[in-house]
N, C-alpha and C positions, 0 to 999 in steps of 0.2 A: 358445242350449248349455243341455246338460240339468245338470240342478242335482247334485252329485253325496250319492250315498247314500252312507252308509260303512258304516251295521248295517241288516239288516232282520231285524226279530224278528216273533210275530206278533201281537204289538200293538202294534208303534211301529216308526218307523225314527229312526233318528239323520240325519240330512244334515253339508255343511259348506257352509253359507248363507257366499254370497258379496256382498263388501259390498257396499251399492246399493243391491241390493234390499227389498222391503217386504213385510210382514209383512200390511198393507190392501191394497185397493186405491185406486190413486192416475191421479186425470185416465185415467181408461180403460184405464190399463194393468191388465194380472191382478197378482194378491197374490201374494206368495210360497206360499199355500197353496193358489193355484189352477193357479199354477203345474205345483205338486208332486201334484196330484190330478190331472189331468191328462196328466202324465210317464206315471205308475204306474194312472191309471187307477182310481182309488180315491178314495172318500171319505176328507179326513181331520184331524184334530182337534191346531191350536197347544194344547201346554203350558206354554208360558214362550215369551218374546220377547224378541228381541233387537231394537235397533233397527237403522232402515234402511243407518246408516253401516260399523253393525261386524258383520262377517264369523265366520264356525265352525259351533263345532256348534248344533246345534238337533233337539230330540226333537218328532215329532209322533206321535199316537195314531192305532189304526187302528181304532179303536169310542169313542163315546160311552162304554164301561166303562172300559177302560184309560186314557181319560184323568181320568176320575175318580178313579183309581191314583193317577197320578201326580199330583192337585193331592193326593191325601193323605201323598204321600213329601214335598210340599214343604212342606204342613201343616205336617207333622211335623219339619221341614228335615232329611231322610234323603236328599235328594238334592245333592250339593255339584257347584262349576263351578269355575272357576278359569280369570281372562284373564290376557293379555300387553298391553304397551301400549307406550306411544313417546309420550314428553317431551320439549322443552327446559327449560331453565335447571337453577335446585339448587332442590329441593323445602325445606320447611320443616324436613323429617324423611328420613332413607334406608329406613330400614323403622319397619312400627307397625301403627297401626289408626287407622281414623278413623271415629268413632262421634256421633251425633246427629240430630233429626228434620230430618224434610227439611220441609220450607215449600214453599208455591209461589207462585216470582215473577212478575213480569212475561211478555211473549210467549210463554206455554206453559213458561217456565225455572223453576229448581227448585232451592232453596237451605237449603244446612245451618245449623242452629241450634243455641243450643248447652243446651239443651233436651234432656229423654231418655226423653218421655213416652212414644213410641214410635220407638225409634232405629234408622237402616239404620247397621250396622253393614260394615264392610270391613277384611279385611287386607292388609296390602301387601312387599312387597321390594321393594328399587330396585338396581339395578345399570348400572353407565356404559355408555353402548353401546361397541364398541370399537372404531370404525373413525370417532365421530362423537365429539367432545371438546365438552363443552356438552349434549350429548343423555344419556337414561337410559331405559333401559326397565324396566317396571314387571311384575311377576308380582303378581296383586291376589287374592284371594276373598273373594268375599262372603256375609256370612254374613245378609244379608234381601234380597231381591226390590225395593225401589224404585224407579220411574221417571227413570232414566239416574244411576241410583246412583253407578256407579262416576264416570263424568265429572265426579258436583258433588263425589265425593270426593277425585280430586286435583286441583281445581282449588281448592280449601278448604286445599290444603297447596300452594298457590303449580304447581302441576303439571301443570296443565289439557294435557286429551292431542291431541298435535299432530291438525293437523287441525279440530278442533270447534268450529267455530266459532260455534254457540251459547252457547258456557260462555268463551272470549276467546283461546282458540289460532288464531284467523286469522294466514294465514303470507300470503306470496308464495313460500317456497320448495316446489320444482318436484317436489321429491319427497313431497309433502302432497298429493298430490293427491284423498286419503281419511283419515276417522277413522281411525285407528291405535289402532284397540283389536280383538280378536281369542279370541272365545271358544276359550277352550286345549284344557282339556278337564274328561270328567266324570266320578264316578263316583256311583253308586248301586244299591243292590241291588233289585230286581224277582223276585217272588213266590220266595225265597230263587235268584233268579239271582245272582253280581255281577256287572257292567257297567263295567268301566271303561278309556275310550276318550280319548286324545292326541291331536289332532292339528293340528301347527305351524300358522301363516298363511304362505299362497304367498311364499314367495319371493324380492317384488321393494319398491322402493327404500328402507325404513327397517330394515323385517321383512326383509330379505335378512339382514343380520348377526342380528338373534334369533333368527331359525331357525339359521342355524349354532352359536348358544351352547345352545340345547336340544337339541341332540343330544347335550349333556355327559349323564353317566349322574343326573345331583341332578334336573337336573327334566322325566326320564320321568315319574316319578311323582309330579307335585307334592301330592299330599295326604301325602307321609311328608316333605315340608317340615317343619323346625318353626317351624310359625309364631308370630308375635310371640302373643306372650299379653292377653285382653283382661283391662281394669284392671274392679271389681268394680264392678256395674253403680248402687254406689246410692255410691258415688267414681269417680266421672270425671274 
């Protein structure tokens, strides 16, 4: 199946990455970048990454120069990203932020620590899933870009993402056939052009309920939500 290309700019493309596709080659299978390069018959440069289980908006540059431009946007925190997720259980808090250094743990995992030397930071809201008591969906805004940051952040508030076997949300639920994490929206300025893009998750499983809620006007521009203020770094 062709990978959906949502935006074609002279310098980059934005695609809707399918859940389960890998950024790197796995067991002789083509990587997502290789698939897209073959699909579009051109060389592409990934400028950020999504975990294999995560679906949603992904940017790929069409030249090394454009990739360098995006590198600067990320370094200067001028590219906003927003995600949606689903988790079971009662979180320690229903909205706010998660901040702390991330340290390597066993088996390639990461964990959140209380130190603040170079902290990962995530803002979030959560809402009851309309038709499923005991489940909530989350709107997430990472202010940093660490490996597994969102998955570790939700685990730290006792709400590991549904389908995330790595961070403790293994389930026998037949609807949790995937990691319920989706890159929902992007907002950035590229060479004086403002790019704003929203792409809801495919309306299957629990994401069917989330997709219907995301149709509400308040979620069409998540950058306009009144995101929880971050406590002063010197007083975490």
